[in-house]
C-alpha positions in Angstrom: 1.0 -18.3 -1.0 -2.2 -19.6 -3.3 -1.7 -22.1 -5.9 -4.4 -24.3 -7.2 -6.4 -23.5 -3.5 -2.8 -25.0 -1.3 -1.5 -22.0 0.8 1.7 -22.0 2.5 4.3 -18.6 4.2 7.4 -18.8 3.2 10.3 -16.7 4.6 11.8 -13.2 3.2 13.7 -14.4 0.0 11.8 -17.2 -1.0 8.5 -14.7 -1.1 10.4 -12.2 -3.2 11.1 -14.5 -5.3 7.5 -16.1 -5.8 6.4 -11.7 -6.3 9.6 -11.8 -8.9 7.9 -15.0 -10.8 4.2 -13.7 -10.7 5.6 -10.1 -11.7 4.2 -8.8 -15.0 5.3 -5.6 -17.6 5.3 -2.6 -15.7 6.7 -4.0 -12.6 9.7 -5.3 -11.0 10.1 -6.6 -7.7 12.9 -5.6 -4.6 13.8 -6.2 -1.4 15.3 -3.8 1.1 17.4 -5.8 4.4 18.6 -4.2 7.2 19.8 -4.8 11.2 17.3 -6.1 13.2 15.1 -8.4 10.9 14.5 -6.2 8.5 12.9 -6.7 5.2 11.1 -4.6 3.1 9.6 -6.4 -0.1 8.4 -3.5 -2.7 7.1 -3.1 -6.0 8.3 -0.6 -8.6 4.8 0.3 -10.8 5.0 2.2 -13.8 1.9 3.8 -14.1 2.2 4.2 -17.7 1.4 0.4 -17.9 -0.4 0.0 -14.9 -3.8 2.5 -13.6 -4.8 2.7 -10.0 -7.5 2.7 -8.7 -9.5 2.0 -5.2 -11.1 -1.0 -4.5 -14.1 -1.1 -1.3 -17.1 0.0 0.4 -19.6 -0.3 2.8 -19.1 -4.5 2.0 -15.5 -4.6 1.6 -13.6 -6.3 -0.1 -10.5 -9.0 0.2 -7.7 -9.5 -1.3 -8.4 -12.5 -3.4 -11.6 -10.4 -5.0 -9.8 -7.5 -5.8 -7.6 -9.4 -7.5 -10.2 -10.9 -10.1 -9.8 -7.4 -11.7 -6.4 -6.4 -10.9 -3.6 -7.2 -10.2 -1.9 -6.2 -7.4 -3.2 -5.0 -4.9 -2.0 -3.3 -1.6 -3.6 -1.8 1.7 -5.6 -1.9 3.7 -6.7 1.7 4.0 -7.6 2.3 7.3 -7.1 0.5 10.7 -10.3 -0.5 12.8 -11.9 -3.0 15.2 -11.8 -6.5 14.5 -14.5 -7.3 12.1 -15.2 -3.4 11.6 -15.6 -2.6 7.5 -16.5 0.8 9.5 -14.1 3.3 7.3 -12.1 5.6 10.2 -12.2 9.4 7.9 -12.3 10.4 4.4 -13.2 7.3 1.9 -14.9 8.2 -1.9 -14.9 5.9 -4.5 -15.1 6.8 -8.4 -16.9 10.0 -6.7 -18.6 8.9 -3.8 -18.4 9.4 -0.7 -19.0 7.0 1.3 -17.7 8.3 4.6 -16.4 11.8 5.6 -13.2 13.4 7.0 -12.2 12.9 10.2 -10.9 16.7 10.8 -8.5 14.9 13.4 -8.1 12.2 12.0 -4.9 10.7 10.4 -3.4 14.6 8.3 -2.6 13.0 4.7 -4.9 12.0 1.5 -4.1 10.1 -0.4 -5.6 10.6 -4.5 -6.6 8.6 -7.3 -7.5 9.3 -10.7 -6.3 7.0 -13.9 -2.9 9.5 -14.5 -2.0 8.7 -11.1 -1.7 9.1 -7.2 -1.2 12.2 -5.7 -0.7 12.1 -1.4 -1.6 15.7 0.0 -2.1 16.6 3.0 -5.8 16.7 4.9 -6.4 20.3 4.6 -5.7 20.8 0.5 -7.9 17.8 -0.2 -11.3 19.2 -1.7 -14.2 17.1 -4.2 -13.2 16.9 -7.2 -9.6 16.7 -6.7 -9.4 13.0 -8.0 -11.3 10.0 -8.8 -11.4 8.6 -5.7 -9.6 9.1 -2.3 -8.7 7.8 1.0 -7.5 9.3 4.4 -3.9 8.0 5.3 -0.9 8.0 7.9 0.9 8.4 8.8 2.9 10.7 6.8 6.8 8.8 6.4 8.1 11.3 4.3 6.6 14.9 3.0 8.1 16.6 0.6 11.5 14.3 -0.5 12.0 14.5 3.8 11.4 12.1 6.5 8.2 13.3 9.3 8.3 11.0 11.4 10.8 11.8 14.7 12.9 9.4 16.8 10.1 9.3 19.3 8.4 6.1 16.9 11.2 4.3 18.2 9.5 4.2 21.4 6.4 3.2 19.9 5.0 -0.8 19.1 6.7 -2.2 16.3 3.7 -3.2 14.0 3.7 -4.8 10.2 3.4 -2.5 7.8 2.1 -1.0 4.1 3.1 1.7 2.6 3.0 3.5 -0.7 5.0 6.5 -2.6 4.9 8.4 -5.3 7.4 9.0 -7.4 6.7 10.6 -10.4 5.6 8.7 -13.1 5.9 5.6 -11.5 4.5 4.3 -7.4 6.2 2.3 -4.5 4.2 -0.2 -2.6 5.3 -1.9 -0.2 4.8 -4.1 3.0 7.5 -5.0 5.9 8.3 -8.9 6.3 8.7 -8.1 10.3 7.3 -5.4 12.5 9.2 -2.5 12.3 8.9 1.6 13.4 8.1 4.2 10.8 10.7 6.0 11.6 13.3 3.0 10.2 10.9 2.4 7.7 10.8 5.6 6.2 15.1 5.6 6.7 15.7 2.7 4.6 12.9 3.7 2.2 15.3 7.4 0.9 18.0 4.8 1.2 16.2 2.4 -0.8 15.1 5.7 -3.6 18.9 7.8 -3.6 20.5 4.2 -4.8 17.5 3.3 -7.4 17.4 7.1 -8.5 13.9 7.8 -7.6 12.6 10.9 -7.5 10.4 10.1 -4.6 8.4 13.8 -3.2 5.9 11.8 -0.7 5.5 8.2 1.5 2.7 7.2 3.4 1.5 4.6 6.0 -1.5 2.6 4.5 -1.9 0.4 7.2 -0.2 -1.7 9.9 -0.8 -4.8 12.0 -3.6 -7.6 11.2 -5.6 -4.8 8.4 -1.6 -5.6 6.2 -1.4 -7.0 3.0 0.3 -7.1 -0.1 -0.6 -9.8 -2.9 -0.4 -10.3 -6.6 -2.2 -12.2 -9.7 -0.1 -14.2 -12.6 -1.7 -13.0 -15.8 -3.9 -16.3 -16.0 -5.3 -15.4 -13.1 -4.3 -19.2 -12.0 -1.7 -18.4 -9.5 -1.5 -15.8 -6.6 1.0 -14.8 -4.3 0.1 -12.3 -1.0 2.1 -11.1 2.0 -0.5 -10.4 4.9 -4.2 -12.2 4.6 -6.2 -12.2 1.4 -9.3 -13.5 2.6 -10.2 -10.8 4.9 -12.5 -7.9 3.5 -11.4 -4.8 4.3 -12.9 -1.4 3.8 -10.8 -0.1 1.0 -7.8 -1.4 -0.8 -5.5 0.2 -3.6 -5.1 -1.7 -6.6 -3.4 -1.7 -10.0 -4.4 -2.9 -13.5 -3.3 -2.3 -17.1 -4.8 0.9 -18.7 
């Protein structure tokens, strides 16, 4: 958390409270906990009040820079080498292609336009569908069903950030402890069912050192975050008031 230049690390309960204290109209903060130290920090965003925007480019952008223009930011869109800002796959910002599609890369495309978000297969994407877009993955939930197999449980756990499309609501979040994607998908489906949320798609944004979820207060005097807010990313997903 940053407050007047002070930086500190918060435990799950305290971090949820800090995000909730700064949440503005159209945002609702939740937390999901499970076994083995599983903690998901979630922000439900009403897209009738806040519009999504994609921020970044070849020079990159940090969460702190992004929060000068948006109220909330989540990312990153890509996992790359340390200190590398080269996008790994499609990155299109406001109709301008920064990086081309990788046919053999991640199979999901996150599309962004003022009306909302869309997640679709990369083979179904074509220029003009969205104002901005980026290649992300893996897909965690597709068409309302878990799309990660139990084989994922044999792989390494990582910190995660993710986004879900739920009609006129977007659900974004981060895992506060390293998690398998299979477990993350299970927990999110359970949460969505309990909240009666109609979410058809959930996609992984990034993991490990690329993770960032950050929010600013209405007067931008305070920032709460999970991850590394000073590090530039190739792309970040932001939300700002309409």
